[in-house]
PAKOLBA-775419 format. One line per field, with one value per residue (C-alpha): x, y, z; residue number from 1; residue in three letters. Coordinates in pm, whole numbers, padded with zeros to 5 digits, always signed. Each point is the difference from the previous one (the first is absolute). Layout:
N
X: X, ...
Y: Y, ...
Z: Z, ...
resi: NUM, ...
resn: ALA, ...
***
This chain:
569
X: +00004, +00146, +00026, -00274, -00239, +00067, -00061, -00333, -00093, +00054, -00160, -00321, +00037, +00032, -00303, -00206, +00122, -00061, -00353, -00070, +00158, -00336, -00150, +00271, -00038, -00380, +00022, -00143, +00218, -00167, +00082, +00355, +00033, -00141, +00244, +00282, -00144, -00057, +00356, +00121, -00194, +00211, +00338, -00024, -00048, +00294, +00225, +00232, +00022, +00093, +00289, +00114, +00032, +00176, +00250, +00066, +00062, +00240, +00180, -00086, -00168, -00371, +00133, +00271, -00062, +00061, -00331, -00155, +00083, -00220, -00290, +00013, +00077, -00237, -00342, +00012, +00072, -00284, -00249, +00064, -00029, -00311, -00158, +00110, -00112, -00334, -00060, +00065, -00226, -00269, -00001, -00045, -00267, -00203, +00050, +00226, +00315, +00305, +00201, -00244, +00190, +00331, +00239, +00065, +00217, +00142, +00379, +00219, +00072, -00367, -00033, -00241, +00114, -00238, +00058, +00023, +00148, -00119, -00347, -00174, +00048, +00232, +00235, +00010, +00064, +00261, +00166, -00003, +00230, -00006, -00198, -00044, -00115, -00086, +00125, -00190, +00146, +00040, -00310, -00264, -00280, -00206, -00298, +00210, +00157, -00356, -00151, +00283, -00001, -00079, -00130, +00055, -00180, -00297, -00022, -00091, +00166, +00154, +00368, +00108, +00136, +00186, +00262, +00298, +00190, +00355, +00063, +00305, +00223, +00088, -00280, -00284, -00285, +00119, -00163, -00343, -00002, +00084, -00291, -00244, +00120, -00051, -00340, -00129, +00214, +00000, -00342, +00138, +00000, +00351, +00227, +00294, +00320, +00193, +00377, +00169, +00174, -00326, -00225, -00068, -00247, -00236, -00239, +00005, -00113, -00241, -00173, -00003, -00115, -00267, -00296, +00154, +00138, -00335, -00153, +00303, +00091, +00348, +00223, +00335, +00288, +00361, +00260, +00334, +00127, -00127, -00357, +00032, +00100, -00306, -00225, +00145, -00061, -00345, -00282, -00233, +00246, -00081, +00244, +00294, +00139, +00351, +00177, +00363, +00308, +00075, +00146, -00327, -00204, +00220, -00015, -00377, -00028, +00295, +00089, +00317, +00359, +00178, -00308, -00194, +00278, -00019, -00376, +00035, +00258, -00233, -00297, -00195, -00171, -00140, -00265, -00313, -00200, +00032, +00249, +00030, +00296, +00176, +00367, +00198, +00324, +00296, -00169, +00180, +00006, +00117, +00132, -00028, +00254, -00146, +00036, -00023, +00046, +00175, -00344, -00116, +00299, -00054, -00372, +00023, +00290, -00231, -00269, +00229, +00110, -00360, -00064, +00287, -00050, -00369, -00110, +00364, +00043, -00237, -00224, -00063, -00010, +00346, +00246, +00305, +00191, +00041, +00079, +00208, +00114, +00377, +00048, -00227, +00189, -00213, +00036, +00270, -00202, -00313, +00199, +00147, -00356, -00136, +00267, -00073, -00355, +00053, +00231, -00212, -00338, -00146, +00150, -00233, +00040, +00029, -00308, -00038, +00152, +00334, +00052, +00332, +00125, -00096, +00175, +00307, +00000, -00051, +00285, +00232, -00072, +00062, +00315, +00008, -00339, -00043, -00185, -00184, -00138, -00289, +00114, -00079, +00223, +00084, +00157, +00035, +00214, -00176, +00115, -00297, +00162, +00015, -00297, +00083, +00007, -00197, -00164, -00143, -00137, -00111, -00233, +00186, -00316, +00228, +00152, +00238, +00034, +00179, +00091, +00107, +00070, -00084, +00110, -00208, +00095, -00358, -00305, -00150, +00317, +00027, -00369, +00040, +00304, -00177, -00315, +00198, +00200, -00311, -00196, +00281, +00253, -00207, -00220, -00361, -00274, -00200, +00108, +00242, +00038, +00110, +00131, +00001, -00024, -00321, +00200, +00173, -00341, -00119, +00309, -00043, -00359, -00151, +00333, -00058, -00338, +00161, +00251, -00284, -00153, +00341, +00047, -00142, -00116, -00334, +00038, +00203, +00031, +00120, +00114, -00163, +00058, -00176, -00140, -00244, -00151, -00011, -00185, -00241, -00301, -00122, +00352, +00092, +00294, +00203, +00271, +00005, -00218, +00164, +00175, -00043, +00025, +00360, +00114, -00216, +00194, -00197, -00315, -00304, -00337, -00076, -00168, -00160, -00171, -00317, -00170, +00013, +00117, +00159, +00204, +00270, +00359, +00159, -00054, +00171, +00060, +00106, +00104, +00141, +00371, +00020, -00192, -00232, +00086, +00308, -00218, -00236, +00289, +00130, -00340, -00080, -00355, -00010, -00100, +00186, +00301, +00243, -00202, -00065, +00156, +00348, +00238, +00121, -00358, +00005, -00380, -00079, -00160, -00241, -00075, -00068, -00214, -00216, -00038, -00122, -00239, -00142, -00046, -00203, -00192, +00023, -00095, +00149, +00109, +00285, +00143, +00179, +00177, +00116, +00134, +00172, +00184, +00086, +00159, +00211, +00155
Y: +00003, +00331, +00292, +00189, -00289, -00069, +00365, -00004, -00317, +00119, +00324, -00197, -00203, +00320, +00158, -00311, -00025, +00367, -00033, -00262, +00172, +00122, -00356, -00170, +00238, -00056, -00375, -00160, -00165, -00335, +00017, +00105, -00302, -00225, +00134, -00110, -00343, -00043, +00081, -00240, -00275, +00065, -00038, -00375, -00136, +00222, -00041, -00273, +00191, +00311, -00197, -00160, +00334, +00164, -00300, +00019, +00376, -00045, -00300, -00256, -00334, -00059, -00308, +00183, +00084, +00361, -00012, +00024, +00373, +00049, -00184, +00208, +00343, -00054, -00174, -00065, +00370, +00106, -00259, +00094, +00372, -00027, -00205, +00234, +00320, -00160, -00091, +00365, +00136, -00265, +00106, +00373, -00096, -00189, +00281, -00217, +00088, -00109, -00032, -00205, -00280, +00158, +00032, +00363, +00097, +00311, -00020, +00107, +00322, +00077, -00066, -00264, -00321, -00201, -00368, -00072, -00351, -00260, +00094, -00337, -00377, -00027, +00264, -00223, -00308, +00117, +00280, -00141, +00203, +00311, +00315, +00358, +00311, +00340, +00283, +00317, +00352, +00124, +00177, -00169, -00140, -00297, +00209, +00218, -00308, -00145, +00326, +00045, -00375, -00015, +00351, +00071, -00329, +00087, +00361, -00104, +00324, -00047, +00055, +00299, -00239, -00326, -00147, -00113, -00296, -00048, -00366, -00177, -00213, -00273, -00165, -00021, +00019, +00351, +00190, -00170, +00046, +00367, +00025, -00150, +00213, +00325, -00120, -00035, +00211, +00296, -00093, +00065, -00152, -00116, -00037, -00234, +00017, -00318, +00004, -00125, -00269, -00182, +00116, -00363, +00026, +00224, -00276, -00175, +00316, +00096, -00336, +00055, +00354, -00071, +00088, +00344, +00048, -00052, +00279, +00223, +00012, -00134, -00001, -00148, +00080, -00067, +00243, +00170, +00297, +00241, -00137, +00033, +00370, +00050, -00152, +00203, +00321, -00083, +00223, -00290, -00152, +00178, -00210, -00243, -00293, -00140, -00316, +00042, +00198, +00341, +00105, -00079, +00179, +00310, +00011, -00001, +00262, +00241, -00101, -00180, +00108, +00294, +00222, -00255, -00014, +00366, +00008, -00265, +00199, +00304, -00200, +00119, -00308, -00002, -00258, +00166, -00310, -00233, -00286, -00287, -00241, -00309, +00033, -00249, +00072, -00163, -00271, -00131, -00302, +00054, -00320, +00051, -00194, -00283, -00361, -00164, -00358, -00123, -00096, +00360, +00142, -00223, +00074, +00367, +00014, -00164, +00255, +00290, -00151, -00027, +00363, +00078, -00253, -00049, +00090, +00025, +00298, +00211, +00103, +00325, -00217, -00154, +00037, +00173, +00051, -00233, +00163, -00216, +00067, +00019, -00132, -00308, -00317, -00169, +00288, -00186, -00327, +00177, +00174, -00328, -00159, +00288, -00020, -00375, +00068, +00270, -00229, -00315, +00160, -00112, +00167, +00199, +00245, +00360, +00114, +00361, +00251, +00143, -00231, -00148, +00355, +00097, -00296, +00074, +00365, -00101, -00245, +00266, +00244, -00280, -00202, -00179, -00158, -00354, -00101, -00311, -00255, +00129, +00349, +00070, +00265, -00037, +00308, -00093, +00285, +00336, +00285, +00138, +00329, +00077, +00210, -00029, -00376, -00076, -00295, +00198, +00273, -00180, -00293, -00232, -00202, -00290, -00287, +00204, -00079, +00243, -00065, +00270, -00043, +00235, +00024, -00090, -00183, -00117, -00062, +00336, +00194, -00178, +00070, +00365, +00015, -00192, +00198, +00340, -00160, -00115, +00323, +00230, -00194, -00180, +00135, -00076, -00083, -00274, -00299, -00135, -00357, -00084, -00361, -00048, -00309, -00023, -00004, +00327, +00161, -00125, +00143, +00339, +00038, +00331, +00111, -00212, +00162, +00327, -00108, -00078, +00340, +00175, -00172, +00243, -00256, -00077, -00373, -00152, -00378, -00181, -00355, +00035, +00164, +00318, -00175, -00174, +00339, +00046, -00320, +00065, +00167, +00187, +00135, +00334, +00024, +00320, +00218, +00161, +00308, +00344, +00005, +00300, +00023, +00152, -00271, -00284, -00282, -00336, +00182, +00191, -00172, -00378, -00295, -00328, +00057, -00187, +00141, +00340, +00185, +00349, +00060, -00274, +00082, -00332, -00375, -00234, -00356, -00283, -00358, -00306, +00004, -00370, -00231, -00279, -00255, +00156, +00306, -00218, -00170, +00334, +00120, +00235, -00066, -00036, -00284, +00162, -00193, +00162, +00264, -00064, +00339, -00123, -00026, -00340, -00147, -00316, -00025, +00369, -00037, -00282, +00154, +00351, -00154, -00191, +00309, +00191, -00282, +00019, +00376, -00083, -00272, +00009, -00367, -00192, -00255, +00233, +00027, -00344, +00044, +00349, -00134, -00295, +00206, +00272, -00259, -00121, +00331
Z: -00001, -00101, +00248, -00158, -00010, +00363, +00083, -00166, +00169, +00351, -00083, -00096, +00328, +00206, -00152, +00056, +00360, +00060, -00123, +00266, +00290, +00142, -00071, +00200, +00291, +00013, -00047, +00304, +00255, -00059, -00368, +00079, +00218, -00272, -00243, +00222, +00050, -00376, -00059, +00262, -00167, -00312, +00163, +00087, -00372, -00133, +00304, -00140, -00336, +00205, +00173, -00317, -00172, +00292, +00008, -00363, +00020, +00295, -00152, +00278, -00032, +00108, +00162, +00198, +00376, -00123, -00170, +00343, +00008, -00305, +00159, +00323, -00149, -00303, +00018, +00380, +00082, -00242, +00143, +00369, -00075, -00213, +00274, +00290, -00179, -00096, +00359, +00106, -00274, +00074, +00361, -00097, -00247, +00269, +00256, +00227, +00167, -00211, +00314, +00199, +00157, -00076, +00293, +00075, +00302, +00158, +00006, +00302, -00196, -00040, -00370, -00146, -00150, -00219, -00092, -00365, +00026, +00090, -00130, -00068, -00001, -00303, +00164, +00311, -00198, -00256, +00191, +00341, +00237, -00232, +00105, -00141, +00175, -00150, +00224, -00048, +00020, +00364, +00111, -00223, +00194, -00088, -00078, -00245, -00170, -00059, -00117, -00267, -00109, -00368, +00007, -00380, -00085, +00223, -00112, -00360, -00115, -00359, -00031, -00206, -00285, -00046, +00235, -00187, +00141, -00133, +00079, +00152, -00220, +00255, +00206, -00254, +00247, +00119, -00298, +00036, +00377, -00045, -00247, +00247, +00282, -00201, -00121, +00343, +00234, -00235, -00158, -00339, -00338, -00087, -00310, +00067, -00228, +00056, +00022, -00313, +00213, +00066, -00275, -00082, +00286, -00207, -00138, +00342, +00176, -00261, +00057, +00383, -00005, -00279, +00233, +00059, -00361, -00167, +00196, -00059, +00361, -00070, -00311, -00041, -00254, -00066, -00141, +00045, +00181, -00267, +00041, +00373, -00030, -00225, +00266, +00294, -00171, -00135, +00095, +00072, +00258, +00335, +00217, -00030, +00183, -00066, +00126, -00134, +00067, +00149, -00335, -00176, +00255, -00026, -00374, +00010, +00290, -00092, -00373, -00123, -00021, +00159, -00028, +00200, +00262, +00035, +00055, +00259, +00191, -00025, +00090, -00314, -00159, -00344, +00097, +00122, +00099, +00299, -00018, +00249, -00027, +00125, -00084, +00194, +00173, +00180, +00207, +00302, +00236, +00356, +00175, +00375, +00211, +00205, +00111, -00351, -00073, -00318, -00141, +00073, -00189, -00301, -00022, +00045, -00255, -00251, +00110, -00080, -00329, -00083, +00067, -00236, -00289, -00022, -00355, -00092, +00238, -00198, +00278, +00186, +00311, -00061, +00283, -00125, +00322, +00296, +00322, +00246, +00355, -00011, +00360, -00048, +00037, -00270, -00267, -00190, -00003, -00122, -00266, -00119, +00005, -00203, -00268, -00039, -00029, -00272, -00178, +00015, -00092, -00333, -00301, -00235, -00289, +00075, -00192, +00107, -00244, +00121, +00302, -00120, -00065, +00354, +00159, -00200, +00102, +00363, -00033, -00153, +00295, +00249, -00116, +00333, -00076, -00104, -00322, +00080, -00247, -00199, -00001, +00363, +00167, +00367, +00175, +00367, +00136, -00062, +00212, +00196, +00061, -00377, -00082, -00378, -00024, -00326, +00144, +00282, -00243, -00317, -00042, -00230, -00106, -00055, +00187, +00199, +00383, +00217, +00369, +00259, +00380, +00274, +00364, +00300, +00313, +00061, -00221, +00118, -00085, -00338, -00077, +00077, -00239, -00278, +00017, -00028, -00288, -00192, +00063, -00086, -00208, -00258, -00288, +00020, +00264, -00166, +00227, +00245, +00147, +00349, +00087, +00375, +00232, +00199, +00332, -00103, -00066, +00347, +00156, -00158, +00106, -00076, -00147, -00300, -00061, +00029, -00277, -00232, +00058, -00070, -00341, -00264, -00262, -00166, +00093, +00276, +00005, +00300, -00065, -00336, -00330, -00100, -00295, +00220, +00056, -00374, -00048, +00286, -00165, +00306, +00088, -00111, -00259, -00053, +00141, +00332, -00008, -00041, -00334, -00236, -00371, -00001, +00246, -00081, +00160, -00027, -00120, +00104, +00084, +00042, -00158, +00070, +00346, -00090, +00321, -00181, +00305, -00040, +00306, -00002, +00084, -00024, -00018, +00248, -00110, +00251, -00091, +00175, +00076, -00086, -00220, +00114, +00160, +00150, +00114, +00189, +00177, +00113, +00124, -00300, -00112, -00380, -00253, -00274, -00155, -00226, -00181, -00386, -00085, +00125, -00295, +00131, +00036, -00215, -00030, -00031, -00343, +00109, +00334, -00156, -00277, +00258, +00219, -00304, -00090, +00356, -00043, -00319, +00161, +00383, +00055, +00294, -00262, -00101, +00351, +00040, -00352, +00109, +00332, -00143, -00261, +00261, +00230, -00276, -00079
resi: 1, 2, 3, 4, 5, 6, 7, 8, 9, 10, 11, 12, 13, 14, 15, 16, 17, 18, 19, 20, 21, 22, 23, 24, 25, 26, 27, 28, 29, 30, 31, 32, 33, 34, 35, 36, 37, 38, 39, 40, 41, 42, 43, 44, 45, 46, 47, 48, 49, 50, 51, 52, 53, 54, 55, 56, 57, 58, 59, 60, 61, 62, 63, 64, 65, 66, 67, 68, 69, 70, 71, 72, 73, 74, 75, 76, 77, 78, 79, 80, 81, 82, 83, 84, 85, 86, 87, 88, 89, 90, 91, 92, 93, 94, 95, 96, 97, 98, 99, 100, 101, 102, 103, 104, 105, 106, 107, 108, 109, 110, 111, 112, 113, 114, 115, 116, 117, 118, 119, 120, 121, 122, 123, 124, 125, 126, 127, 128, 129, 130, 131, 132, 133, 134, 135, 136, 137, 138, 139, 140, 141, 142, 143, 144, 145, 146, 147, 148, 149, 150, 151, 152, 153, 154, 155, 156, 157, 158, 159, 160, 161, 162, 163, 164, 165, 166, 167, 168, 169, 170, 171, 172, 173, 174, 175, 176, 177, 178, 179, 180, 181, 182, 183, 184, 185, 186, 187, 188, 189, 190, 191, 192, 193, 194, 195, 196, 197, 198, 199, 200, 201, 202, 203, 204, 205, 206, 207, 208, 209, 210, 211, 212, 213, 214, 215, 216, 217, 218, 219, 220, 221, 222, 223, 224, 225, 226, 227, 228, 229, 230, 231, 232, 233, 234, 235, 236, 237, 238, 239, 240, 241, 242, 243, 244, 245, 246, 247, 248, 249, 250, 251, 252, 253, 254, 255, 256, 257, 258, 259, 260, 261, 262, 263, 264, 265, 266, 267, 268, 269, 270, 271, 272, 273, 274, 275, 276, 277, 278, 279, 280, 281, 282, 283, 284, 285, 286, 287, 288, 289, 290, 291, 292, 293, 294, 295, 296, 297, 298, 299, 300, 301, 302, 303, 304, 305, 306, 307, 308, 309, 310, 311, 312, 313, 314, 315, 316, 317, 318, 319, 320, 321, 322, 323, 324, 325, 326, 327, 328, 329, 330, 331, 332, 333, 334, 335, 336, 337, 338, 339, 340, 341, 342, 343, 344, 345, 346, 347, 348, 349, 350, 351, 352, 353, 354, 355, 356, 357, 358, 359, 360, 361, 362, 363, 364, 365, 366, 367, 368, 369, 370, 371, 372, 373, 374, 375, 376, 377, 378, 379, 380, 381, 382, 383, 384, 385, 386, 387, 388, 389, 390, 391, 392, 393, 394, 395, 396, 397, 398, 399, 400, 401, 402, 403, 404, 405, 406, 407, 408, 409, 410, 411, 412, 413, 414, 415, 416, 417, 418, 419, 420, 421, 422, 423, 424, 425, 426, 427, 428, 429, 430, 431, 432, 433, 434, 435, 436, 437, 438, 439, 440, 441, 442, 443, 444, 445, 446, 447, 448, 449, 450, 451, 452, 453, 454, 455, 456, 457, 458, 459, 460, 461, 462, 463, 464, 465, 466, 467, 468, 469, 470, 471, 472, 473, 474, 475, 476, 477, 478, 479, 480, 481, 482, 483, 484, 485, 486, 487, 488, 489, 490, 491, 492, 493, 494, 495, 496, 497, 498, 499, 500, 501, 502, 503, 504, 505, 506, 507, 508, 509, 510, 511, 512, 513, 514, 515, 516, 517, 518, 519, 520, 521, 522, 523, 524, 525, 526, 527, 528, 529, 530, 531, 532, 533, 534, 535, 536, 537, 538, 539, 540, 541, 542, 543, 544, 545, 546, 547, 548, 549, 550, 551, 552, 553, 554, 555, 556, 557, 558, 559, 560, 561, 562, 563, 564, 565, 566, 567, 568, 569
resn: MET, THR, THR, SER, THR, ALA, THR, MET, GLN, VAL, ASP, ARG, GLN, LEU, GLU, ALA, LEU, HIS, GLY, GLN, SER, ALA, ALA, TRP, ALA, ARG, THR, SER, LEU, ALA, GLU, LYS, ARG, ASP, LEU, LEU, LEU, ARG, SER, ARG, GLU, LEU, VAL, GLY, PRO, ILE, ALA, GLU, HIS, TRP, VAL, ASN, GLU, ALA, CYS, ASN, ALA, LYS, GLY, ILE, SER, ILE, LYS, SER, PRO, LEU, ALA, GLY, GLU, GLU, TRP, LEU, THR, GLY, PRO, TYR, ALA, MET, LEU, THR, TYR, LEU, GLY, ALA, LEU, ALA, GLU, THR, VAL, GLY, HIS, LEU, ALA, ASP, GLY, ALA, ASP, PRO, LEU, LYS, GLY, VAL, LYS, ILE, ARG, THR, ARG, PRO, ASP, GLY, ARG, LEU, ALA, ILE, ARG, ALA, LEU, PRO, HIS, ASP, LEU, PRO, ASP, ARG, LEU, PHE, LEU, SER, GLY, PHE, SER, ALA, GLU, LEU, TRP, LEU, ARG, PRO, GLY, VAL, THR, GLU, ALA, GLU, ALA, ARG, GLU, ARG, GLN, ALA, HIS, LYS, LEU, LEU, SER, GLN, THR, PRO, ALA, ASP, GLY, VAL, TYR, LEU, VAL, LEU, GLY, ALA, GLY, ASN, ILE, ASN, ALA, THR, ALA, PRO, LEU, ASP, VAL, LEU, TYR, LYS, LEU, TYR, ALA, ALA, ASN, SER, VAL, VAL, LEU, CYS, LYS, LEU, ASN, PRO, VAL, ASN, ASP, TYR, MET, LEU, PRO, ILE, LEU, GLU, HIS, ILE, PHE, GLU, PRO, PHE, ILE, LYS, GLN, HIS, PHE, VAL, ALA, LEU, THR, THR, GLY, ASP, ALA, LYS, LEU, GLY, ALA, HIS, LEU, THR, SER, HIS, ASP, LEU, VAL, SER, ALA, ILE, HIS, ILE, THR, GLY, SER, ASN, ALA, ALA, HIS, ASP, ALA, ILE, VAL, PHE, GLY, PRO, GLY, LEU, GLU, GLY, SER, ARG, ARG, LYS, LEU, ASN, ARG, THR, PRO, ILE, LEU, GLU, LYS, PRO, ILE, THR, SER, GLU, LEU, GLY, GLY, VAL, GLY, ALA, THR, VAL, VAL, VAL, PRO, GLY, PRO, TRP, SER, SER, ALA, ASP, LEU, ASN, PHE, GLN, ALA, ALA, HIS, VAL, ALA, THR, GLN, LYS, LEU, HIS, ASN, GLY, GLY, PHE, ASN, CYS, THR, ALA, SER, GLN, ILE, VAL, VAL, LEU, PRO, ASP, SER, TRP, ASN, GLN, SER, ALA, ALA, PHE, LEU, ALA, ALA, LEU, ARG, LYS, ALA, LEU, GLN, SER, ALA, PRO, GLN, ARG, PRO, SER, TYR, TYR, PRO, GLY, ALA, GLU, ASP, ARG, VAL, GLN, LYS, ALA, ALA, THR, MET, HIS, PRO, GLU, ALA, GLU, LEU, LEU, GLU, GLY, GLY, ARG, LEU, PHE, ALA, PRO, ASN, LEU, ASP, PRO, LEU, ASN, PRO, THR, GLU, PRO, LEU, PHE, GLN, THR, GLU, CYS, PHE, ALA, PRO, VAL, GLN, GLY, VAL, THR, SER, LEU, PRO, GLY, ASP, SER, PRO, GLN, ASP, PHE, LEU, GLU, SER, ALA, ILE, ALA, PHE, CYS, ASN, GLU, GLY, LEU, ALA, GLY, THR, LEU, GLY, VAL, ASN, LEU, ILE, ILE, HIS, PRO, ARG, THR, ILE, ALA, ALA, LEU, GLY, LYS, GLN, PHE, ASP, GLU, ALA, LEU, VAL, ALA, LEU, ARG, TYR, GLY, THR, VAL, ALA, VAL, ASN, ALA, TRP, THR, SER, VAL, GLY, TYR, LEU, THR, PRO, ARG, ALA, ASN, TRP, GLY, ALA, PHE, PRO, GLY, HIS, GLU, LEU, HIS, ASP, VAL, GLY, SER, GLY, ILE, GLY, ALA, SER, HIS, ASN, ALA, PHE, LEU, LEU, ASN, ASP, ILE, GLU, ARG, THR, ILE, ILE, ARG, GLY, PRO, PHE, ARG, PRO, MET, PRO, ARG, ALA, LEU, LEU, LYS, GLY, GLU, TRP, THR, LEU, SER, PRO, LYS, PRO, PRO, TRP, PHE, VAL, ASN, ASN, LYS, THR, ALA, HIS, ARG, THR, SER, ARG, ARG, VAL, THR, GLN, TYR, ALA, VAL, ASP, PRO, SER, ALA, LEU, TRP, ILE, PRO, PRO, VAL, VAL, ILE, SER, ALA, LEU, ARG, GLY
***
């Protein structure tokens, strides 16, 4: 398709969407729920084709355990989000309370915490031992949170125009989830331009969104940066959401090149419409000292390797920097286990454009780093006092693992150093992971809760990976609030959040320190074996496929196959 033809096509799409903006706003809540349920029914029959297409695009076998990633971050994510959003909208349609039965507590610091996980029986079965809470902004009361919940959806006020979603190129459920969130949270019709990296998703998403597309509530397109520029400046586009890089965001807001840099410095944007964003950053994993066994070291090393290598390292949730305590007598053993886990993880093609060049650039800037098999760079001795260290300031979006060490004679002292380092020394505020022994948490007491409060991140994961928050449909996903256009950090605004709440500051994820059965033997209640998203899980493809099949058809007959496969991982 020529550029002029593509431009004419999206112009027609925008005109059709704009003409239905008022109709979408006035569509009853019951019909809006039914549209979600009809789309959900279309995911199951096309799920295997979706995964096949994703595996082909990324150069992995459908029979490889790596295919489990595509099941979980593709059709499974779509199914669970459609279901969760339909539940919220359905409660609103029935005049019921969407938070009825949801645990809401007042924290020691006075702010409200709302449980997002576990929410139902499947959560308790398949994510046993995992939890998620939404911490509201300080000072927000429960009455205020309920009053503002889904307020745009309930107002039935038409948006000024079309919401443009510029989709991500890595996780192929991200763009459709962003479309759904803007449809319902912003109460706006949506045009989504897919990223060229995964434009193979167009026919799949057109099939799933068919109930919305035929009424011109949603439209999908593909195209290059030139088409994207045409869309962002289009008169019928009233707001924009982008998942991508800071550079792409700044080019839209301030313009390209030196002139764009000057405008950014002067805080004079050329964009005159609202823009929300999710822009990644330098993710970190803080390893807190404690009484770890050799089994703990190996399991958590595989956990950290997963945080780096899942999807080939092309995740905004990827952990680029591991923060170790320099005085811990097990730091060297953990470092050795991590290197082994990175080296032994399954090999895969580097499918994302420019990744090999970014690895090579990082290797050139760190001649002491080790290039492991499969083009993975391991840089274990980064200077925490160097504020210009590139791996602290730039998201590589590639399989590059940096490690730094900080002082601290006690877990509390180390945590204080690590929090200051992450908050002040690393670019971005999207997510941070803490790995800490349960006995250490107990010994720290309220000081550990204070540490969670002190971390300025949109998602904080304790003995879990922030991606669990991304995949939890009722969790909030986005940067820590407070960024501005000229200093956008990891972005402005949020997505997912199927409760449609409007006052969330952060999401707190917790997971089991050990897998079952070792956890049960140590007094930690969880039925979860090695999670299927671990890169060294041998049955990830089968387990994830079966979990997806259960999401399509929640019959008890699917539970034994899921459990058996999970235990063999």
